N, C-alpha and C positions, 0 to 999 in steps of 0.2 A: 453482668455489670455489678461492680461493688457499690454498695450503698454507703451513704455518709453515716447513717445510723442503722445498725444491723437489727432490723425488727424481728429477725428469726432467732435472735439470742434468747435463751430461756429466761433471762432476767426481765425482759420486757413482756412476758406473757401475762402477768396480772394487770388488770385494768388500773388499779390504784397507782402502780408504779409508772405507767405511761402518763397518767394524769399529773402525777407529781413532777415528773421530768419536764413536761410541757409547761406547767405552772411556774416552776423555778426559773426556766429560761425567760418566760414572758414577764414575770415580776422583776427579775434582775434587769431586764431591759428597761422597764419603766423606772426603776431606781436609778440607773445610769442616766436616763434622760432627765430626770428631776434634779440630779446633782451636777448637771452640766457636762456630761460625757457623751456627746452625740455619736461619736465613732463606735464606742462599745455598746451604746444603746441599740444602734442599728444592727450590730452583729448579733446581740442576744435576742432582739425582737425577730430578726430574720431566722435565727435558729428555732425560736419558739413557733413561728409560723410553719417552718419545715417539720417540726415535731407534730403539730396539729395534722398536717397532711399525712406524714408517714405513719403515725400511730392511730389515726381515726378514720382516714379515708382510704389509705393504701394497705392497711393491716388486715390480713385475712386469717383469722385464727384457725379456720378449718384446714388451711395449708401449712400450719405451723408444725415443725418437726416433732413437737411433743404430742401431737394428735395422731401421729402414725403408729400403727401397731408395732410392737417390738418384733424384731426378726428372730426366728428360732435358731439357736446355735446348731451348727452342723455336727452331727455325731459320726465318728468314724465307723465304718462298716467292718464287720469281721470277715476275713477271707475264708469262709467255710468251704 
């Protein structure tokens, strides 16, 4: 199943970037709510809540592709 936010992307590996992405969505939702834009506020607050779930509850760094050992390149064999 394809995710809305791909948490396996290497850009989301650092914790600070996941926190920043979540905070930007939540803060922008509050800004929209304060300036009278309830439609956009609900969209950004919903996205912020989804980021909280995806980045902090469903994110498993031990399964992240960057944690897997690199595969050894195959070497051609000599036909002796």
